[in-house]
Biotite code that builds the C-alpha atoms (Angstrom):
import biotite.structure as struc

atoms = struc.array([
    struc.Atom([293.357, 5.296, 115.509], chain_id="A", res_id=1, res_name="ALA", atom_name="CA", element="C"),
    struc.Atom([292.341, 3.860, 119.302], chain_id="A", res_id=2, res_name="PRO", atom_name="CA", element="C"),
    struc.Atom([289.886, 0.893, 119.339], chain_id="A", res_id=3, res_name="ASP", atom_name="CA", element="C"),
    struc.Atom([288.181, 2.241, 122.261], chain_id="A", res_id=4, res_name="ILE", atom_name="CA", element="C"),
    struc.Atom([288.647, 5.555, 123.465], chain_id="A", res_id=5, res_name="LEU", atom_name="CA", element="C"),
    struc.Atom([287.485, 6.650, 126.670], chain_id="A", res_id=6, res_name="CYS", atom_name="CA", element="C"),
    struc.Atom([286.990, 10.443, 127.124], chain_id="A", res_id=7, res_name="VAL", atom_name="CA", element="C"),
    struc.Atom([285.132, 12.333, 130.387], chain_id="A", res_id=8, res_name="GLY", atom_name="CA", element="C"),
    struc.Atom([285.526, 16.001, 131.541], chain_id="A", res_id=9, res_name="LYS", atom_name="CA", element="C"),
    struc.Atom([286.889, 17.286, 127.705], chain_id="A", res_id=10, res_name="ALA", atom_name="CA", element="C"),
    struc.Atom([283.253, 16.589, 127.004], chain_id="A", res_id=11, res_name="LEU", atom_name="CA", element="C"),
    struc.Atom([281.699, 19.195, 128.985], chain_id="A", res_id=12, res_name="THR", atom_name="CA", element="C"),
    struc.Atom([284.187, 21.840, 129.050], chain_id="A", res_id=13, res_name="GLY", atom_name="CA", element="C"),
    struc.Atom([284.470, 20.625, 132.954], chain_id="A", res_id=14, res_name="GLY", atom_name="CA", element="C"),
    struc.Atom([281.729, 21.739, 133.698], chain_id="A", res_id=15, res_name="TYR", atom_name="CA", element="C"),
    struc.Atom([279.383, 18.982, 134.826], chain_id="A", res_id=16, res_name="VAL", atom_name="CA", element="C"),
    struc.Atom([279.674, 15.638, 135.207], chain_id="A", res_id=17, res_name="THR", atom_name="CA", element="C"),
    struc.Atom([279.609, 13.712, 131.619], chain_id="A", res_id=18, res_name="MET", atom_name="CA", element="C"),
    struc.Atom([281.974, 10.405, 129.616], chain_id="A", res_id=19, res_name="GLY", atom_name="CA", element="C"),
    struc.Atom([281.484, 8.185, 127.015], chain_id="A", res_id=20, res_name="ALA", atom_name="CA", element="C"),
    struc.Atom([282.906, 5.152, 125.903], chain_id="A", res_id=21, res_name="THR", atom_name="CA", element="C"),
    struc.Atom([283.973, 5.344, 121.878], chain_id="A", res_id=22, res_name="LEU", atom_name="CA", element="C"),
    struc.Atom([285.055, 2.292, 120.217], chain_id="A", res_id=23, res_name="ALA", atom_name="CA", element="C"),
    struc.Atom([285.671, 1.138, 116.331], chain_id="A", res_id=24, res_name="THR", atom_name="CA", element="C"),
    struc.Atom([282.459, -0.378, 115.243], chain_id="A", res_id=25, res_name="GLU", atom_name="CA", element="C"),
    struc.Atom([284.194, -3.991, 114.952], chain_id="A", res_id=26, res_name="LYS", atom_name="CA", element="C"),
    struc.Atom([284.977, -3.413, 118.925], chain_id="A", res_id=27, res_name="VAL", atom_name="CA", element="C"),
    struc.Atom([281.035, -1.682, 119.459], chain_id="A", res_id=28, res_name="ALA", atom_name="CA", element="C"),
    struc.Atom([278.844, -4.647, 117.375], chain_id="A", res_id=29, res_name="SER", atom_name="CA", element="C"),
    struc.Atom([280.853, -7.233, 119.668], chain_id="A", res_id=30, res_name="HIS", atom_name="CA", element="C"),
    struc.Atom([280.299, -5.389, 122.863], chain_id="A", res_id=31, res_name="VAL", atom_name="CA", element="C"),
    struc.Atom([276.737, -4.671, 122.154], chain_id="A", res_id=32, res_name="CYS", atom_name="CA", element="C"),
    struc.Atom([275.565, -7.929, 120.917], chain_id="A", res_id=33, res_name="ALA", atom_name="CA", element="C"),
    struc.Atom([273.447, -9.923, 122.399], chain_id="A", res_id=34, res_name="ALA", atom_name="CA", element="C"),
    struc.Atom([274.715, -13.088, 124.472], chain_id="A", res_id=35, res_name="PRO", atom_name="CA", element="C"),
    struc.Atom([274.623, -16.562, 122.529], chain_id="A", res_id=36, res_name="PRO", atom_name="CA", element="C"),
    struc.Atom([271.405, -18.210, 122.806], chain_id="A", res_id=37, res_name="GLY", atom_name="CA", element="C"),
    struc.Atom([270.225, -15.328, 123.768], chain_id="A", res_id=38, res_name="SER", atom_name="CA", element="C"),
    struc.Atom([265.896, -13.793, 122.356], chain_id="A", res_id=39, res_name="GLN", atom_name="CA", element="C"),
    struc.Atom([267.126, -10.235, 123.349], chain_id="A", res_id=40, res_name="ASP", atom_name="CA", element="C"),
    struc.Atom([267.918, -7.799, 120.273], chain_id="A", res_id=41, res_name="ASP", atom_name="CA", element="C"),
    struc.Atom([271.339, -6.123, 120.936], chain_id="A", res_id=42, res_name="ALA", atom_name="CA", element="C"),
    struc.Atom([272.035, -4.567, 124.049], chain_id="A", res_id=43, res_name="LEU", atom_name="CA", element="C"),
    struc.Atom([273.776, -1.216, 124.485], chain_id="A", res_id=44, res_name="PRO", atom_name="CA", element="C"),
    struc.Atom([276.844, -0.960, 126.547], chain_id="A", res_id=45, res_name="LEU", atom_name="CA", element="C"),
    struc.Atom([275.181, 0.358, 130.096], chain_id="A", res_id=46, res_name="MET", atom_name="CA", element="C"),
    struc.Atom([278.167, 1.615, 131.884], chain_id="A", res_id=47, res_name="HIS", atom_name="CA", element="C"),
    struc.Atom([278.163, 4.171, 134.371], chain_id="A", res_id=48, res_name="GLY", atom_name="CA", element="C"),
    struc.Atom([274.016, 4.588, 135.258], chain_id="A", res_id=49, res_name="PRO", atom_name="CA", element="C"),
    struc.Atom([274.612, 7.140, 137.600], chain_id="A", res_id=50, res_name="THR", atom_name="CA", element="C"),
    struc.Atom([275.617, 9.744, 135.390], chain_id="A", res_id=51, res_name="PHE", atom_name="CA", element="C"),
    struc.Atom([273.374, 8.533, 132.133], chain_id="A", res_id=52, res_name="MET", atom_name="CA", element="C"),
    struc.Atom([271.482, 10.740, 130.119], chain_id="A", res_id=53, res_name="GLY", atom_name="CA", element="C"),
    struc.Atom([271.168, 13.816, 132.308], chain_id="A", res_id=54, res_name="ASN", atom_name="CA", element="C"),
    struc.Atom([269.635, 16.111, 130.197], chain_id="A", res_id=55, res_name="PRO", atom_name="CA", element="C"),
    struc.Atom([271.973, 18.965, 131.450], chain_id="A", res_id=56, res_name="LEU", atom_name="CA", element="C"),
    struc.Atom([275.142, 17.082, 130.762], chain_id="A", res_id=57, res_name="ALA", atom_name="CA", element="C"),
    struc.Atom([274.007, 16.184, 127.232], chain_id="A", res_id=58, res_name="CYS", atom_name="CA", element="C"),
    struc.Atom([272.944, 19.751, 126.814], chain_id="A", res_id=59, res_name="ALA", atom_name="CA", element="C"),
    struc.Atom([276.452, 20.774, 128.157], chain_id="A", res_id=60, res_name="VAL", atom_name="CA", element="C"),
    struc.Atom([278.273, 18.544, 126.453], chain_id="A", res_id=61, res_name="ALA", atom_name="CA", element="C"),
    struc.Atom([276.432, 19.512, 122.938], chain_id="A", res_id=62, res_name="LEU", atom_name="CA", element="C"),
    struc.Atom([277.354, 23.115, 123.224], chain_id="A", res_id=63, res_name="ALA", atom_name="CA", element="C"),
    struc.Atom([280.706, 22.282, 124.083], chain_id="A", res_id=64, res_name="SER", atom_name="CA", element="C"),
    struc.Atom([281.520, 20.422, 121.534], chain_id="A", res_id=65, res_name="VAL", atom_name="CA", element="C"),
    struc.Atom([279.487, 22.627, 119.243], chain_id="A", res_id=66, res_name="SER", atom_name="CA", element="C"),
    struc.Atom([281.620, 25.208, 120.563], chain_id="A", res_id=67, res_name="LYS", atom_name="CA", element="C"),
    struc.Atom([285.226, 22.905, 119.371], chain_id="A", res_id=68, res_name="LEU", atom_name="CA", element="C"),
    struc.Atom([283.920, 22.140, 115.671], chain_id="A", res_id=69, res_name="LEU", atom_name="CA", element="C"),
    struc.Atom([283.563, 25.812, 114.681], chain_id="A", res_id=70, res_name="LYS", atom_name="CA", element="C"),
    struc.Atom([286.279, 27.556, 116.490], chain_id="A", res_id=71, res_name="GLY", atom_name="CA", element="C"),
    struc.Atom([290.078, 26.901, 114.863], chain_id="A", res_id=72, res_name="GLY", atom_name="CA", element="C"),
    struc.Atom([291.555, 28.608, 118.076], chain_id="A", res_id=73, res_name="TRP", atom_name="CA", element="C"),
    struc.Atom([292.439, 25.468, 119.826], chain_id="A", res_id=74, res_name="TRP", atom_name="CA", element="C"),
    struc.Atom([294.083, 23.877, 117.000], chain_id="A", res_id=75, res_name="ARG", atom_name="CA", element="C"),
    struc.Atom([296.467, 26.893, 116.603], chain_id="A", res_id=76, res_name="ARG", atom_name="CA", element="C"),
    struc.Atom([297.023, 27.081, 120.487], chain_id="A", res_id=77, res_name="ARG", atom_name="CA", element="C"),
    struc.Atom([298.032, 23.070, 120.469], chain_id="A", res_id=78, res_name="VAL", atom_name="CA", element="C"),
    struc.Atom([300.549, 23.713, 117.721], chain_id="A", res_id=79, res_name="ARG", atom_name="CA", element="C"),
    struc.Atom([301.574, 26.672, 119.973], chain_id="A", res_id=80, res_name="ALA", atom_name="CA", element="C"),
    struc.Atom([302.236, 24.224, 123.109], chain_id="A", res_id=81, res_name="ILE", atom_name="CA", element="C"),
    struc.Atom([303.774, 21.372, 120.694], chain_id="A", res_id=82, res_name="GLU", atom_name="CA", element="C"),
    struc.Atom([306.291, 24.130, 119.361], chain_id="A", res_id=83, res_name="GLY", atom_name="CA", element="C"),
    struc.Atom([307.450, 25.027, 122.440], chain_id="A", res_id=84, res_name="GLN", atom_name="CA", element="C"),
    struc.Atom([307.697, 21.162, 123.408], chain_id="A", res_id=85, res_name="LEU", atom_name="CA", element="C"),
    struc.Atom([309.651, 20.209, 121.016], chain_id="A", res_id=86, res_name="CYS", atom_name="CA", element="C"),
])
């Protein structure tokens, strides 16, 4: 599995702009750690503030991911495509 994975259009099915950076616990704990000597708490990785926290995009992403997790249709389709490529 990768240590860092950047995802975008797949989160919302391409309907609205949304992206995310996924990371292992080890990577995330270092990236989000407060700078050495800082009195601040740990900080999140703030990247792409133009698109962050858009309520519509978040709702669409939630619906899209929920639909993917519920149905197995896409797994069957991926296997069919894999069979054609082999």
